[in-house]
Each structure stands twice: as structure tokens, then as C-alpha cells.
CHARMM-style PDB file with segment names, atoms N, HN, CA, C and O in Angstrom:
ATOM      1  N   MET     1     121.377  83.186  67.253  1.00  0.00      PROA
ATOM      2  CA  MET     1     122.367  83.459  68.130  1.00  0.00      PROA
ATOM      3  C   MET     1     123.630  83.077  67.383  1.00  0.00      PROA
ATOM      4  O   MET     1     123.770  82.080  66.675  1.00  0.00      PROA
ATOM      5  N   ALA     2     124.742  84.243  67.706  1.00  0.00      PROA
ATOM      6  HN  ALA     2     124.628  85.053  68.281  1.00  0.00      PROA
ATOM      7  CA  ALA     2     126.148  83.819  67.254  1.00  0.00      PROA
ATOM      8  C   ALA     2     126.931  82.910  68.106  1.00  0.00      PROA
ATOM      9  O   ALA     2     126.969  82.951  69.336  1.00  0.00      PROA
ATOM     10  N   ARG     3     127.552  82.087  67.338  1.00  0.00      PROA
ATOM     11  HN  ARG     3     127.521  82.054  66.339  1.00  0.00      PROA
ATOM     12  CA  ARG     3     128.619  81.320  68.252  1.00  0.00      PROA
ATOM     13  C   ARG     3     129.608  81.949  69.081  1.00  0.00      PROA
ATOM     14  O   ARG     3     130.052  83.031  68.697  1.00  0.00      PROA
ATOM     15  N   LYS     4     130.005  81.476  70.101  1.00  0.00      PROA
ATOM     16  HN  LYS     4     129.645  80.597  70.413  1.00  0.00      PROA
ATOM     17  CA  LYS     4     130.930  82.200  70.909  1.00  0.00      PROA
ATOM     18  C   LYS     4     132.375  82.232  70.386  1.00  0.00      PROA
ATOM     19  O   LYS     4     133.164  83.080  70.802  1.00  0.00      PROA
ATOM     20  N   ALA     5     132.711  81.339  69.504  1.00  0.00      PROA
ATOM     21  HN  ALA     5     132.070  80.650  69.166  1.00  0.00      PROA
ATOM     22  CA  ALA     5     133.984  81.101  68.785  1.00  0.00      PROA
ATOM     23  C   ALA     5     134.093  82.337  67.862  1.00  0.00      PROA
ATOM     24  O   ALA     5     135.147  82.974  67.853  1.00  0.00      PROA
ATOM     25  N   MET     6     133.011  82.719  67.054  1.00  0.00      PROA
ATOM     26  HN  MET     6     132.155  82.202  67.061  1.00  0.00      PROA
ATOM     27  CA  MET     6     132.960  83.553  66.085  1.00  0.00      PROA
ATOM     28  C   MET     6     132.988  85.024  66.776  1.00  0.00      PROA
ATOM     29  O   MET     6     133.603  85.936  66.223  1.00  0.00      PROA
ATOM     30  N   ILE     7     132.409  85.194  67.812  1.00  0.00      PROA
ATOM     31  HN  ILE     7     131.909  84.453  68.261  1.00  0.00      PROA
ATOM     32  CA  ILE     7     132.455  86.577  68.549  1.00  0.00      PROA
ATOM     33  C   ILE     7     133.645  86.507  68.949  1.00  0.00      PROA
ATOM     34  O   ILE     7     134.216  87.477  68.451  1.00  0.00      PROA
ATOM     35  N   ILE     8     134.324  85.949  69.534  1.00  0.00      PROA
ATOM     36  HN  ILE     8     133.860  85.161  69.938  1.00  0.00      PROA
ATOM     37  CA  ILE     8     135.849  85.931  70.091  1.00  0.00      PROA
ATOM     38  C   ILE     8     136.725  86.268  68.782  1.00  0.00      PROA
ATOM     39  O   ILE     8     137.508  87.218  68.785  1.00  0.00      PROA
ATOM     40  N   LYS     9     136.551  85.454  67.692  1.00  0.00      PROA
ATOM     41  HN  LYS     9     135.915  84.683  67.689  1.00  0.00      PROA
ATOM     42  CA  LYS     9     137.292  85.627  66.595  1.00  0.00      PROA
ATOM     43  C   LYS     9     137.286  87.027  66.019  1.00  0.00      PROA
ATOM     44  O   LYS     9     138.265  87.536  65.472  1.00  0.00      PROA
ATOM     45  N   ALA    10     136.093  87.621  66.185  1.00  0.00      PROA
ATOM     46  HN  ALA    10     135.298  87.207  66.629  1.00  0.00      PROA
ATOM     47  CA  ALA    10     135.814  89.038  65.630  1.00  0.00      PROA
ATOM     48  C   ALA    10     136.368  89.984  66.484  1.00  0.00      PROA
ATOM     49  O   ALA    10     136.834  90.981  65.934  1.00  0.00      PROA
ATOM     50  N   LEU    11     136.444  89.902  67.937  1.00  0.00      PROA
ATOM     51  HN  LEU    11     136.065  89.092  68.385  1.00  0.00      PROA
ATOM     52  CA  LEU    11     136.947  90.836  68.718  1.00  0.00      PROA
ATOM     53  C   LEU    11     138.608  90.836  68.810  1.00  0.00      PROA
ATOM     54  O   LEU    11     139.201  91.658  69.507  1.00  0.00      PROA
ATOM     55  N   ARG    12     139.196  89.960  68.134  1.00  0.00      PROA
ATOM     56  HN  ARG    12     138.714  89.292  67.567  1.00  0.00      PROA
ATOM     57  CA  ARG    12     140.671  90.136  67.980  1.00  0.00      PROA
ATOM     58  C   ARG    12     140.934  90.937  66.840  1.00  0.00      PROA
ATOM     59  O   ARG    12     140.213  91.062  65.850  1.00  0.00      PROA
ATOM     60  N   THR    13     142.220  91.562  67.105  1.00  0.00      PROA
ATOM     61  HN  THR    13     142.805  91.461  67.909  1.00  0.00      PROA
ATOM     62  CA  THR    13     142.552  92.303  65.962  1.00  0.00      PROA
ATOM     63  C   THR    13     143.192  91.719  64.780  1.00  0.00      PROA
ATOM     64  O   THR    13     144.219  91.063  64.951  1.00  0.00      PROA
ATOM     65  N   PRO    14     142.648  91.896  63.446  1.00  0.00      PROA
ATOM     66  CA  PRO    14     143.014  91.019  62.446  1.00  0.00      PROA
ATOM     67  C   PRO    14     144.338  91.396  61.868  1.00  0.00      PROA
ATOM     68  O   PRO    14     144.796  92.535  61.956  1.00  0.00      PROA
ATOM     69  N   LYS    15     144.910  90.442  61.299  1.00  0.00      PROA
ATOM     70  HN  LYS    15     144.538  89.517  61.228  1.00  0.00      PROA
ATOM     71  CA  LYS    15     146.164  90.770  60.422  1.00  0.00      PROA
ATOM     72  C   LYS    15     146.265  91.913  59.499  1.00  0.00      PROA
ATOM     73  O   LYS    15     147.134  92.783  59.445  1.00  0.00      PROA
ATOM     74  N   TYR    16     145.008  91.711  58.646  1.00  0.00      PROA
ATOM     75  HN  TYR    16     144.302  91.004  58.690  1.00  0.00      PROA
ATOM     76  CA  TYR    16     144.680  92.588  57.612  1.00  0.00      PROA
ATOM     77  C   TYR    16     143.641  93.528  57.877  1.00  0.00      PROA
ATOM     78  O   TYR    16     142.795  92.872  58.485  1.00  0.00      PROA
ATOM     79  N   LYS    17     143.256  94.637  57.765  1.00  0.00      PROA
ATOM     80  HN  LYS    17     143.943  95.170  57.271  1.00  0.00      PROA
ATOM     81  CA  LYS    17     142.269  95.308  57.890  1.00  0.00      PROA
ATOM     82  C   LYS    17     140.853  95.148  57.199  1.00  0.00      PROA
ATOM     83  O   LYS    17     139.761  95.567  57.582  1.00  0.00      PROA
ATOM     84  N   THR    18     141.192  94.410  56.055  1.00  0.00      PROA
ATOM     85  HN  THR    18     142.079  94.069  55.743  1.00  0.00      PROA
ATOM     86  CA  THR    18     139.723  93.764  55.380  1.00  0.00      PROA
ATOM     87  C   THR    18     139.009  92.648  55.970  1.00  0.00      PROA
ATOM     88  O   THR    18     137.839  92.371  55.705  1.00  0.00      PROA
ATOM     89  N   ARG    19     139.903  91.890  56.939  1.00  0.00      PROA
ATOM     90  HN  ARG    19     140.854  92.115  57.154  1.00  0.00      PROA
ATOM     91  CA  ARG    19     139.274  90.740  57.548  1.00  0.00      PROA
ATOM     92  C   ARG    19     138.371  91.370  58.794  1.00  0.00      PROA
ATOM     93  O   ARG    19     137.819  90.521  59.492  1.00  0.00      PROA
ATOM     94  N   LYS    20     138.193  92.534  59.094  1.00  0.00      PROA
ATOM     95  HN  LYS    20     138.641  93.224  58.526  1.00  0.00      PROA
ATOM     96  CA  LYS    20     137.620  93.008  60.283  1.00  0.00      PROA
ATOM     97  C   LYS    20     136.080  92.826  60.204  1.00  0.00      PROA
ATOM     98  O   LYS    20     135.480  93.341  59.260  1.00  0.00      PROA
ATOM     99  N   VAL    21     135.492  92.204  61.033  1.00  0.00      PROA
ATOM    100  HN  VAL    21     135.978  91.786  61.799  1.00  0.00      PROA
ATOM    101  CA  VAL    21     133.895  91.628  61.116  1.00  0.00      PROA
ATOM    102  C   VAL    21     133.316  92.756  62.248  1.00  0.00      PROA
ATOM    103  O   VAL    21     133.856  92.959  63.335  1.00  0.00      PROA
ATOM    104  N   ASN    22     132.001  93.501  61.712  1.00  0.00      PROA
ATOM    105  HN  ASN    22     131.562  93.337  60.829  1.00  0.00      PROA
ATOM    106  CA  ASN    22     131.537  94.145  62.685  1.00  0.00      PROA
ATOM    107  C   ASN    22     130.373  93.560  63.191  1.00  0.00      PROA
ATOM    108  O   ASN    22     129.490  93.163  62.430  1.00  0.00      PROA
ATOM    109  N   ARG    23     130.292  93.472  64.393  1.00  0.00      PROA
ATOM    110  HN  ARG    23     131.009  93.795  65.011  1.00  0.00      PROA
ATOM    111  CA  ARG    23     129.483  92.710  65.221  1.00  0.00      PROA
ATOM    112  C   ARG    23     128.754  93.495  66.427  1.00  0.00      PROA
ATOM    113  O   ARG    23     129.289  94.303  67.186  1.00  0.00      PROA
ATOM    114  N   CYS    24     127.642  93.146  66.429  1.00  0.00      PROA
ATOM    115  HN  CYS    24     127.207  92.490  65.813  1.00  0.00      PROA
ATOM    116  CA  CYS    24     126.829  93.896  67.663  1.00  0.00      PROA
ATOM    117  C   CYS    24     127.478  93.518  68.940  1.00  0.00      PROA
ATOM    118  O   CYS    24     127.850  92.379  69.225  1.00  0.00      PROA
ATOM    119  N   ARG    25     127.587  94.633  69.727  1.00  0.00      PROA
ATOM    120  HN  ARG    25     127.285  95.557  69.496  1.00  0.00      PROA
ATOM    121  CA  ARG    25     128.214  94.737  70.920  1.00  0.00      PROA
ATOM    122  C   ARG    25     127.432  93.880  71.932  1.00  0.00      PROA
ATOM    123  O   ARG    25     128.070  93.352  72.843  1.00  0.00      PROA
ATOM    124  N   ILE    26     126.158  93.708  71.849  1.00  0.00      PROA
ATOM    125  HN  ILE    26     125.640  94.137  71.108  1.00  0.00      PROA
ATOM    126  CA  ILE    26     125.307  93.415  72.779  1.00  0.00      PROA
ATOM    127  C   ILE    26     125.025  91.834  72.561  1.00  0.00      PROA
ATOM    128  O   ILE    26     125.251  91.035  73.471  1.00  0.00      PROA
ATOM    129  N   CYS    27     124.539  91.445  71.350  1.00  0.00      PROA
ATOM    130  HN  CYS    27     124.356  92.093  70.611  1.00  0.00      PROA
ATOM    131  CA  CYS    27     124.197  90.175  71.098  1.00  0.00      PROA
ATOM    132  C   CYS    27     125.150  89.312  70.246  1.00  0.00      PROA
ATOM    133  O   CYS    27     125.080  88.086  70.337  1.00  0.00      PROA
ATOM    134  N   GLY    28     126.227  90.027  69.244  1.00  0.00      PROA
ATOM    135  HN  GLY    28     126.284  91.022  69.169  1.00  0.00      PROA
ATOM    136  CA  GLY    28     127.084  89.405  68.688  1.00  0.00      PROA
ATOM    137  C   GLY    28     126.553  88.980  67.099  1.00  0.00      PROA
ATOM    138  O   GLY    28     127.133  88.108  66.453  1.00  0.00      PROA
ATOM    139  N   ARG    29     125.460  89.670  66.621  1.00  0.00      PROA
ATOM    140  HN  ARG    29     124.988  90.379  67.146  1.00  0.00      PROA
ATOM    141  CA  ARG    29     124.897  89.535  65.354  1.00  0.00      PROA
ATOM    142  C   ARG    29     125.884  89.958  64.533  1.00  0.00      PROA
ATOM    143  O   ARG    29     126.692  90.738  65.038  1.00  0.00      PROA
ATOM    144  N   ALA    30     126.061  89.596  63.196  1.00  0.00      PROA
ATOM    145  HN  ALA    30     125.404  88.963  62.787  1.00  0.00      PROA
ATOM    146  CA  ALA    30     126.905  90.203  62.286  1.00  0.00      PROA
ATOM    147  C   ALA    30     125.979  90.886  61.127  1.00  0.00      PROA
ATOM    148  O   ALA    30     126.463  91.813  60.478  1.00  0.00      PROA
ATOM    149  N   ARG    31     124.871  90.509  60.907  1.00  0.00      PROA
ATOM    150  HN  ARG    31     124.478  89.756  61.434  1.00  0.00      PROA
ATOM    151  CA  ARG    31     123.931  91.024  59.854  1.00  0.00      PROA
ATOM    152  C   ARG    31     123.164  91.969  60.392  1.00  0.00      PROA
ATOM    153  O   ARG    31     122.862  91.919  61.584  1.00  0.00      PROA
ATOM    154  N   GLY    32     122.764  92.922  59.606  1.00  0.00      PROA
ATOM    155  HN  GLY    32     123.009  92.963  58.637  1.00  0.00      PROA
ATOM    156  CA  GLY    32     121.978  94.126  60.176  1.00  0.00      PROA
ATOM    157  C   GLY    32     122.847  95.212  60.862  1.00  0.00      PROA
ATOM    158  O   GLY    32     122.197  96.089  61.430  1.00  0.00      PROA
ATOM    159  N   TYR    33     124.014  95.300  60.906  1.00  0.00      PROA
ATOM    160  HN  TYR    33     124.542  94.587  60.445  1.00  0.00      PROA
ATOM    161  CA  TYR    33     124.864  96.195  61.896  1.00  0.00      PROA
ATOM    162  C   TYR    33     124.649  97.445  61.492  1.00  0.00      PROA
ATOM    163  O   TYR    33     124.520  97.650  60.285  1.00  0.00      PROA
ATOM    164  N   LEU    34     124.574  98.436  62.351  1.00  0.00      PROA
ATOM    165  HN  LEU    34     124.678  98.269  63.332  1.00  0.00      PROA
ATOM    166  CA  LEU    34     124.590  99.813  62.417  1.00  0.00      PROA
ATOM    167  C   LEU    34     125.825 100.359  62.716  1.00  0.00      PROA
ATOM    168  O   LEU    34     126.221 100.155  63.864  1.00  0.00      PROA
ATOM    169  N   ARG    35     126.568 101.032  61.941  1.00  0.00      PROA
ATOM    170  HN  ARG    35     126.246 101.197  61.009  1.00  0.00      PROA
ATOM    171  CA  ARG    35     128.023 101.414  62.340  1.00  0.00      PROA
ATOM    172  C   ARG    35     127.965 102.443  63.558  1.00  0.00      PROA
ATOM    173  O   ARG    35     128.576 102.305  64.618  1.00  0.00      PROA
ATOM    174  N   LYS    36     127.089 103.540  63.204  1.00  0.00      PROA
ATOM    175  HN  LYS    36     126.594 103.653  62.342  1.00  0.00      PROA
ATOM    176  CA  LYS    36     126.948 104.682  64.141  1.00  0.00      PROA
ATOM    177  C   LYS    36     126.748 104.254  65.503  1.00  0.00      PROA
ATOM    178  O   LYS    36     127.547 104.742  66.302  1.00  0.00      PROA
ATOM    179  N   PHE    37     125.821 103.409  66.002  1.00  0.00      PROA
ATOM    180  HN  PHE    37     125.172 103.013  65.353  1.00  0.00      PROA
ATOM    181  CA  PHE    37     125.634 102.711  67.124  1.00  0.00      PROA
ATOM    182  C   PHE    37     126.221 101.527  67.437  1.00  0.00      PROA
ATOM    183  O   PHE    37     125.991 101.129  68.579  1.00  0.00      PROA
ATOM    184  N   GLU    38     127.014 100.754  66.650  1.00  0.00      PROA
ATOM    185  HN  GLU    38     127.200 101.078  65.722  1.00  0.00      PROA
ATOM    186  CA  GLU    38     127.670  99.636  67.028  1.00  0.00      PROA
ATOM    187  C   GLU    38     126.861  98.586  67.496  1.00  0.00      PROA
ATOM    188  O   GLU    38     127.188  97.902  68.466  1.00  0.00      PROA
ATOM    189  N   MET    39     125.803  98.417  66.848  1.00  0.00      PROA
ATOM    190  HN  MET    39     125.537  98.972  66.060  1.00  0.00      PROA
ATOM    191  CA  MET    39     124.817  97.399  67.240  1.00  0.00      PROA
ATOM    192  C   MET    39     123.880  96.819  66.065  1.00  0.00      PROA
ATOM    193  O   MET    39     123.985  97.371  64.970  1.00  0.00      PROA
ATOM    194  N   CYS    40     123.039  95.829  66.193  1.00  0.00      PROA
ATOM    195  HN  CYS    40     122.954  95.381  67.083  1.00  0.00      PROA
ATOM    196  CA  CYS    40     122.468  95.277  65.296  1.00  0.00      PROA
ATOM    197  C   CYS    40     121.100  96.139  65.114  1.00  0.00      PROA
ATOM    198  O   CYS    40     120.813  97.017  65.928  1.00  0.00      PROA
ATOM    199  N   ARG    41     120.357  95.868  64.109  1.00  0.00      PROA
ATOM    200  HN  ARG    41     120.590  95.155  63.448  1.00  0.00      PROA
ATOM    201  CA  ARG    41     119.029  96.496  63.912  1.00  0.00      PROA
ATOM    202  C   ARG    41     118.073  95.899  65.061  1.00  0.00      PROA
ATOM    203  O   ARG    41     117.225  96.683  65.486  1.00  0.00      PROA
ATOM    204  N   LEU    42     118.102  94.709  65.571  1.00  0.00      PROA
ATOM    205  HN  LEU    42     118.791  94.071  65.225  1.00  0.00      PROA
ATOM    206  CA  LEU    42     117.340  94.175  66.582  1.00  0.00      PROA
ATOM    207  C   LEU    42     117.341  94.826  67.866  1.00  0.00      PROA
ATOM    208  O   LEU    42     116.370  95.210  68.517  1.00  0.00      PROA
ATOM    209  N   CYS    43     118.860  94.913  68.205  1.00  0.00      PROA
ATOM    210  HN  CYS    43     119.649  94.601  67.676  1.00  0.00      PROA
ATOM    211  CA  CYS    43     119.021  95.679  69.543  1.00  0.00      PROA
ATOM    212  C   CYS    43     118.784  96.986  69.596  1.00  0.00      PROA
ATOM    213  O   CYS    43     118.234  97.562  70.535  1.00  0.00      PROA
ATOM    214  N   PHE    44     119.296  97.612  68.340  1.00  0.00      PROA
ATOM    215  HN  PHE    44     119.743  97.144  67.577  1.00  0.00      PROA
ATOM    216  CA  PHE    44     118.925  99.060  68.168  1.00  0.00      PROA
ATOM    217  C   PHE    44     117.193  99.421  68.195  1.00  0.00      PROA
ATOM    218  O   PHE    44     116.839 100.507  68.654  1.00  0.00      PROA
ATOM    219  N   ARG    45     116.394  98.655  67.790  1.00  0.00      PROA
ATOM    220  HN  ARG    45     116.682  97.773  67.417  1.00  0.00      PROA
ATOM    221  CA  ARG    45     115.015  98.825  67.791  1.00  0.00      PROA
ATOM    222  C   ARG    45     114.453  98.665  69.354  1.00  0.00      PROA
ATOM    223  O   ARG    45     113.654  99.399  69.935  1.00  0.00      PROA
ATOM    224  N   LYS    46     115.070  97.570  69.808  1.00  0.00      PROA
ATOM    225  HN  LYS    46     115.719  96.973  69.336  1.00  0.00      PROA
ATOM    226  CA  LYS    46     114.738  97.327  71.136  1.00  0.00      PROA
ATOM    227  C   LYS    46     114.860  98.545  72.216  1.00  0.00      PROA
ATOM    228  O   LYS    46     113.992  99.021  72.947  1.00  0.00      PROA
ATOM    229  N   LEU    47     116.240  98.887  72.063  1.00  0.00      PROA
ATOM    230  HN  LEU    47     116.946  98.501  71.470  1.00  0.00      PROA
ATOM    231  CA  LEU    47     116.610  99.915  73.101  1.00  0.00      PROA
ATOM    232  C   LEU    47     116.225 101.375  72.632  1.00  0.00      PROA
ATOM    233  O   LEU    47     116.186 102.343  73.393  1.00  0.00      PROA
ATOM    234  N   ALA    48     115.956 101.405  71.331  1.00  0.00      PROA
ATOM    235  HN  ALA    48     115.987 100.619  70.713  1.00  0.00      PROA
ATOM    236  CA  ALA    48     115.377 102.879  71.143  1.00  0.00      PROA
ATOM    237  C   ALA    48     113.781 103.059  71.301  1.00  0.00      PROA
ATOM    238  O   ALA    48     113.234 104.160  71.228  1.00  0.00      PROA
ATOM    239  N   SER    49     113.139 101.910  71.516  1.00  0.00      PROA
ATOM    240  HN  SER    49     113.583 101.016  71.576  1.00  0.00      PROA
ATOM    241  CA  SER    49     111.791 101.974  71.770  1.00  0.00      PROA
ATOM    242  C   SER    49     111.579 102.075  73.486  1.00  0.00      PROA
ATOM    243  O   SER    49     110.574 102.482  74.068  1.00  0.00      PROA
ATOM    244  N   GLU    50     112.702 101.631  74.019  1.00  0.00      PROA
ATOM    245  HN  GLU    50     113.518 101.300  73.546  1.00  0.00      PROA
ATOM    246  CA  GLU    50     112.668 101.824  75.460  1.00  0.00      PROA
ATOM    247  C   GLU    50     113.212 103.062  75.863  1.00  0.00      PROA
ATOM    248  O   GLU    50     113.160 103.261  77.076  1.00  0.00      PROA
ATOM    249  N   GLY    51     113.753 104.005  75.126  1.00  0.00      PROA
ATOM    250  HN  GLY    51     113.795 103.843  74.140  1.00  0.00      PROA
ATOM    251  CA  GLY    51     114.379 105.287  75.236  1.00  0.00      PROA
ATOM    252  C   GLY    51     115.618 105.312  76.011  1.00  0.00      PROA
ATOM    253  O   GLY    51     115.837 106.212  76.823  1.00  0.00      PROA
ATOM    254  N   LEU    52     116.538 104.235  75.761  1.00  0.00      PROA
ATOM    255  HN  LEU    52     116.360 103.504  75.101  1.00  0.00      PROA
ATOM    256  CA  LEU    52     117.767 103.990  76.171  1.00  0.00      PROA
ATOM    257  C   LEU    52     118.827 104.635  75.322  1.00  0.00      PROA
ATOM    258  O   LEU    52     119.977 104.675  75.759  1.00  0.00      PROA
ATOM    259  N   ILE    53     118.559 105.105  74.233  1.00  0.00      PROA
ATOM    260  HN  ILE    53     117.624 105.073  73.878  1.00  0.00      PROA
ATOM    261  CA  ILE    53     119.613 105.761  73.259  1.00  0.00      PROA
ATOM    262  C   ILE    53     119.417 107.042  73.109  1.00  0.00      PROA
ATOM    263  O   ILE    53     118.412 107.461  72.535  1.00  0.00      PROA
ATOM    264  N   PRO    54     120.245 107.749  73.549  1.00  0.00      PROA
ATOM    265  CA  PRO    54     120.014 109.324  73.669  1.00  0.00      PROA
ATOM    266  C   PRO    54     119.918 109.987  72.129  1.00  0.00      PROA
ATOM    267  O   PRO    54     120.719 109.740  71.228  1.00  0.00      PROA
ATOM    268  N   GLY    55     118.987 110.707  72.047  1.00  0.00      PROA
ATOM    269  HN  GLY    55     118.336 110.908  72.779  1.00  0.00      PROA
ATOM    270  CA  GLY    55     118.903 111.410  70.529  1.00  0.00      PROA
ATOM    271  C   GLY    55     118.114 110.746  69.681  1.00  0.00      PROA
ATOM    272  O   GLY    55     117.859 111.224  68.576  1.00  0.00      PROA
ATOM    273  N   VAL    56     117.537 109.348  70.157  1.00  0.00      PROA
ATOM    274  HN  VAL    56     117.745 108.960  71.055  1.00  0.00      PROA
ATOM    275  CA  VAL    56     116.845 108.649  69.124  1.00  0.00      PROA
ATOM    276  C   VAL    56     115.287 108.559  69.439  1.00  0.00      PROA
ATOM    277  O   VAL    56     114.883 107.897  70.396  1.00  0.00      PROA
ATOM    278  N   THR    57     114.320 109.345  68.482  1.00  0.00      PROA
ATOM    279  HN  THR    57     114.648 109.882  67.705  1.00  0.00      PROA
ATOM    280  CA  THR    57     112.945 109.173  69.034  1.00  0.00      PROA
ATOM    281  C   THR    57     112.027 108.442  67.977  1.00  0.00      PROA
ATOM    282  O   THR    57     112.345 108.430  66.787  1.00  0.00      PROA
ATOM    283  N   LYS    58     111.020 107.908  68.385  1.00  0.00      PROA
ATOM    284  HN  LYS    58     110.761 107.918  69.351  1.00  0.00      PROA
ATOM    285  CA  LYS    58     110.334 107.238  67.433  1.00  0.00      PROA
ATOM    286  C   LYS    58     109.615 108.240  66.403  1.00  0.00      PROA
ATOM    287  O   LYS    58     109.066 109.252  66.836  1.00  0.00      PROA
ATOM    288  N   SER    59     109.626 108.004  65.323  1.00  0.00      PROA
ATOM    289  HN  SER    59     110.072 107.181  64.971  1.00  0.00      PROA
ATOM    290  CA  SER    59     108.862 108.898  64.314  1.00  0.00      PROA
ATOM    291  C   SER    59     107.424 108.936  64.285  1.00  0.00      PROA
ATOM    292  O   SER    59     106.858 109.845  63.677  1.00  0.00      PROA
ATOM    293  N   SER    60     106.755 108.007  64.906  1.00  0.00      PROA
ATOM    294  HN  SER    60     107.214 107.269  65.400  1.00  0.00      PROA
ATOM    295  CA  SER    60     105.310 107.952  64.704  1.00  0.00      PROA
ATOM    296  C   SER    60     104.660 108.184  66.148  1.00  0.00      PROA
ATOM    297  O   SER    60     103.771 107.471  66.613  1.00  0.00      PROA
ATOM    298  N   TRP    61     105.258 109.329  66.815  1.00  0.00      PROA
ATOM    299  HN  TRP    61     105.981 109.908  66.437  1.00  0.00      PROA
ATOM    300  CA  TRP    61     104.702 109.750  68.033  1.00  0.00      PROA
ATOM    301  C   TRP    61     103.806 110.795  67.906  1.00  0.00      PROA
ATOM    302  OT1 TRP    61     103.249 111.256  68.902  1.00  0.00      PROA
TER     303      TRP     61
END
């Protein structure tokens, strides 16, 4: 789980564009981030399997 201070720091607008840190909007995870959905792979997998992300289906159905 991400620390609260790091999540708050990532939400602020950085002074330089290269300092931007992409974090999951749900859990705050920085690694395994999917830009298209703005969430980490773990949250994406959970929500996609529940059918809560429109346009995403399981490939093995």
C-alpha cells in the first residue's frame, strides 16, 4: 500500500513536467500503471473481471 504522503505529493502539480508520477486513482500504486485506464494492473484486473470497466471483456470466455 502506498504511503499517504506519497499519494498527496503525486497529486500536486509538479514544478517540472518530468517529475510527474503516475499513480493508481483507486489504491495509489505507482508500479504496473495503465495510462489508458489511469489505474494499476491489480485494480484493472479486479474491476475488469467484475465487468465494471466498459469495453473490456475477458479473452477466455
